[in-house]
N, C-alpha and C positions, 0 to 999 in steps of 0.2 A: 478784632480778628475777624474780619473778612474773608482773610486767609484760610480757615476753616471752612467757612458757607463754599467759594473760590476751588476749594483743596476737593468738599462737595460733590459742589455742578461738576467739575473736569474729571470724575471719577468714573460717577453717575453717563458721562455722557460715554467714554469711555467703554465701558458697559454697554455703552445702548439700553440702559435702563431709563425712564423717564420716570423724572421726580415732578412735581411742583413746589414752588419753593411761597412760601404764606407768612409777611411779616404781620408781629402783632407785638399789643406792648409786652413789656418784659412781666415774666409772672413767678409770681412767690412759690410755688407749688404744680404740680403734674393735674391738678384737679383743678386751680385758676388757668391754667394752660388753657386745655379744654372747653373752660369757660368762655374765655376769651374767642376761641375760631367754633364756640356752634357744636364744639363736642364730648363723648359720654369720656371717663375717663379712660374705657374699653378703650376706645376707636386711638386712645394715642397709648404708642408703645413702649416701652422703655427696651432703650438699648445698654445692657449691663455688663459690664467690663469683667471677666470672670478669668483669676491668676489658680492653675495648677503648683499641686508644690514643688516639680519641676521647677518652675520660674515660664513655663509660659500660659500663651492664653488663649481665651475665647469669648464670641461673644453671645450671650444669649437675649436675649428677645423675645418682650411679658409681656402683655396686656395692664396697663398701666391701672387695673382696677383688681388683678392678683398680684399676687409676690412670689418669688420661685423659689421651689422644691429642691432644696439642697440634697435631697433624697436621691429622688426622680434622674435632677440633672447628672449625678455623679453617675448615677449606674447606666443610663444612655452615654453618657462618654466613657465611662471603665476605666474609673480611676476613685481612690478612696478620700481621695482631699483636695477641696476647694475650694477659693475663698476669693470676697470684692477687695481688689486693695487698695489704699489709699487713695483720695483724689488726684493726691499727687503727683502717685503712679500711673493712674490711671489718664494723667493727660500728658508725663511724659509716654506714656504705652501707645497712645490715640490720636496727639493731636487736638484731643479738645479736654473742654470743660466738663466734668459733670454736671446732665440738665440737657449738653447741645449736644453727648455723645452718639454715633452712628456708625454703621461700620462702613459707608459710604463712602470714601475719602482718608479714611483713618491712618495713621503710617503703617500700620499693623494688620497683614492679610492674613488672618484668622481665620479659624471654625466660626460659623453660624449655625445656631441651636436656637430655633423656632418656637415657639409653644404652636400646638396643634390649634389651639382657640383661633390662630392671627390665618388663616386659610383662609380661600376665597373673599378675604377683606380690603379694603382698601384703609390704608392706618396712615397715621401723621406719627412719624421720626426727629432725632433731634437731626439739626441744620449742622451740628458746625458753630454755630453762632447763638449766644441771647435773645430772643425778640425773636426768630424764627420756627419756623415748623419747614420740614418737609413732608410731603405725601405721596406714596407708591401704593400702589397696588403687591399685596403682602405676596402674592401667585410670585410677581416678575421678579419681587426683589429675592425672592426665595431658589427660584431658577437661576440667576445671575450667578449664585456666591452657594451655590449646592448646598442648603443647606439641610442639616439634617434638621427632619421635623416630628415630635415628638412630645407628649405629656409633658413639658417642665413645670409647670405650676402648680 
């Protein structure tokens, strides 16, 4: 699945976004990936693909030590119903398997919502392929995607 990583790198270059790719052994959890990288779970940001009732998608960026707050996210997005799609739908929509998903290089160029707690941090994200992590400045990522920053966790 190197094509996912290549797609991510191409998209980052096209957008002028500096990322650092780090190879690591495969991890069976976010906590495991954090330990392998010498990070805390909060330093790894989960990219959640979220589906609205009309079939559209968005990305929610949530620190690894927090959970998404559905009421907060619905309020910020301005909709009554949001849900996580199945792993199969998430793969079809993004081109990335769960655990590797990132807005960078996704097949869909959807709105990005970033939890306010990631502002000012250097974060690790999925890199489009298992066994890899992408490090990026959260503020640069937010700027490049015009992300909405709010308390969504």
